Every structure is written in structure tokens, then in C-alpha cells.
N, C-alpha and C positions, 0 to 999 in steps of 0.2 A: 504494500500500500504506500503510494507516494504521498509524502507530506512536505509542504513548504511552510516554514514558520518565520515570519518577519519579526524584527524587533528594532528598537532604536528610535522610534518616532517620539514626538512630544511637542512641547511649546518652546519656541525660540524667537528671539527678537530679530528684526530685520538686520541683515548683515552678519548674522550668526551662522553657525555650522552644526550639522548633524551627520551622523553616519548610520545608515540603515544596514541591517544584516538580514540575510535570508538563509536559514539552515535547511538543507534538503536531506531527506531520508527515503529509503525504499526505492532508490533509483541509482543507476550508474551516472553520477553527476557529471563526470567529464565528457559524456556523450551528448549533453544537452546544451543548446543555446539558451542563455539566461537573459532575462529581460526585467526591467523595472517599468511599470506603468503607474499612472496616477489618474485619479478621478475626483471631480468635484460634483456636488449635487446638481442634477439636471443636465449633466454633460456626459459625453461618451468617455470611456477610458482611453487615455492617450499614452502612446509609447514615449518613455523618457530616455531610456538608454538600453543598449544591447551589448552583450559580450558573447562572442562565438566560442566554439570549442577550441579554436586556435588562439583565442585572446584578442581577436580583432574587435574593435569597439565602434559604436555608432551612438550619436547623441542628437536629441531634438534641438533645433536651433535655439529654443527658449532657454536651454540649460547649458549649452556649449560654453566651455571655458569656466564654468562654475561647479559642475558635477563631474564626478569620476566614478566609473563602474570598474569593479575588479572582481576576480574570483580566486578562491583557494581550493583547488581540487582535492587537496589532502584533507581539508576540513569540510568538504561538501558545502561550501558557503559562498554566496555572492554578496558583494557589498555595494553600497551607493554612498559615496562621500559627497555631501552637499555643502558647498561654501557660498558665501555672499547671498544668503537666502533672502528672498523677497516675499512680500505678502501674497503675491500671485502664485507662489509655490505651494501655498496651503492646499492640501488635498489628502485623500487616502492613497497611500502608495502600496502597490501590489507587486509581489514577486511572481514571475512567470517562468516556467521551464518548457521548452519546446523542442521536439524532435520528430521528424517525419510526419508533420501535421498534427501530432498529439500535443495537447496543451495541459499543463497543470498550473494551478493558481494557489497562492497563499491567501490568508484571510484578510490581509491588509493591515497597515499601521498608519495612524493619523499623524500628519505633520501639520502644525499650525505655526505660521509666521506672523507674529503680531507684537506690537509694543504695548 
């Protein structure tokens, strides 16, 4: 049974930083492309960052230069380092694992950027 468990969300002031973690179990982690998505009420879930099996990365334009995605295959964990946070980054952040059209999702972690 595949499980993805996010942690690290919370309340932070504008300009601050947070690091999200997503611990995976029940899967061969190194074979999956890992993604971070986010969603605000009334909006579709949007892709924030991707890291491939080989370590190639992709970022949405809105977070490029501020967020960094990384993975530790030995720990079955993917991270999202978020710096210079803005109020518009406020959302529920979801971890996603994808391979051959199969998707697994975590339960989400709330990130709130507010003074």
C-alpha cells in the first residue's frame, strides 16, 4: 500500500522560509517522478515543481528562483525548500508520485503566508 505523508507546513511571515517533506512508503521510490502541487479554495490544483528519476527539475514560473525541489532516494523522501515566501503562496501543498500514468497523492499540508 503506497503512502505519501507530507509535513513541514505552517504559518510564516512574508519573506520567510519553509521546507516541506514528503515521506513515501510501499513503493520503489527511485522509480517515480515526484511532484509538488498546490491548491487554493475554488481553484484547480497547480503543479509547483517536479523532480524526475534522474534528478532533472522543473518549476512553475511563479516559484522559479524561490523554491527548490530535491529528493533523497535513500530516505524515500522528496523535499520542497520554499524561500522568499509571498502571501500568494498560501495554499494546501500536495505531494504526488507518478509512474507510467499511475498517480499517488498525499493528504496535503497547509502553508499560510501572512503577517
